[in-house]
C-alpha angles and dihedrals in degrees: 000000000000125000086244090067096040092059113098112239132210128222112240119232114263106256124219117255136169110274112254094008113147140222125179131198124190126193109208138194124240111207134176119242094230103070098350094241119143114284127204097236102126094115093050092048092049090051093052094042090058087070090067127076103224141161117255120003145290115216140163124262136208097294130032096248092063134078131183125214126188139185126231120245108309132186101202141025088247089059090048090053092048092053094043090050091056092050093042092053092050090048092052092050091049093046091050090056089055094043091240133112136229119227138185125213132106096258136017103245100227111011116129113232095215091063093061123106123218109239111250101250125120097241092047091049090050092049090048090052091050101040102032115194092001087074092062091042085057087078087119129123129231143169118231121199121199120202120197118235127194094224142001098259091051088051093055094045090049091048093056094042090049091053090078088065099051090106089056092055093047096049095043094050100033110138106144110088095136129066126172091351095307133110102239094198085236123111088210111029090158093081091059087067091050091051090060090073115091096228097050130104124057132352119250115268103261121142099184130054090235090059092046092048089053090052091047092050091052091050094048090047088061090055091234095114137019104181142015088263088073091066115084095189121155088244123015135173116249103202095180089062099033091238146107114238121216110205109174099090119110110225105267122232092242136038088229091065091044091055092045090054089052089052090051091050092048093049092047091048091051091054093046094044099043105031097030091204093187142008114247117238135187087242089066085078095060089089097027099101092042093051091045092052093047091053093047093048103038106018112199089358091064127119115243121206114205105230093212103044101022089230116155117219140155110281091225089057091051090050092051091046090051092048088055091050094052097038095105091052090048090054091051091051095046090246099122093107090049091054091045092055090053094040091055091052092048091051089052090045088235130144132153092269090059091047090053093048094047091049092049089049088056100039101031088207123096092201089061089048089056092046091055092043088055089053090049091052093052090053100254110150115244 
């Protein structure tokens, strides 16, 4: 066990943030334009991106063929889209100078994990030492959405209410059907890699910050963790930002879909925070893993089990029902167009995973799928 993990950590105070404010992070693929495999160009991209004045940040990720972009604090999905568009356009210009391309999607369809290089940063080297080959297999790409909360107890209550909708987020964002050149039969295979880590899964059931602090103290006392970064939960509190962070989304193929997902999260959070339609219970988690698996495996075709009633229904129907329930909040937040984009896709039973499969069925060449996905990311019409 490394000294990093032996050190006892402290839980940061929960900072104040504007309720329902948004922040979005996207992990993106860097590919060459010869065979469209991953390319280790993170350093070059970071160097070129420093020449642009942009909102948010652009930072390295675990391996050198990845890059992460983030927005600043936003108050609407339209603002998220505006900031992502600025960063996307700068990324495309920088990539063109390097003769590479930037791509969305939760996995690269045919990269080989053993060819990846760990990015030269102390935390990444420490994680590589601890997790071995899992670190290189963590060359997967997700979208994280932060939602501002007025106080710590509200954040925890929102986290556990939001957990019922994890299957929604997975199915709507799923974009990782291929791994190592094979169709996995999953819409989101990316989350199988996340589940390999020992501190993944769901957060402990604590509805007050005092309870959560007690849990955190017990965990740090064991020496297993020292900060919130060591937890890879599907949703985790981020006290330094005053947010909860939802982490199950695959990176979408377009920034428009990424912004729409943020609008959906914000509208759902408004409903859960203001109307408090139900009280979260530990028993909600009895069907959590099953619902999560269904969404990963079958996407919008999944079965959803209501944790309160035990009713089984089509996940797509539960998504549409939820969109109806939160519609008024979406209107108030200026997120109606975001919900409409997603609603149209649900009605067509279409997500990015299906788009990738249909394109591969037509082209029969995963490199061509990536080439067209790169065009899609830069906003070129199909």
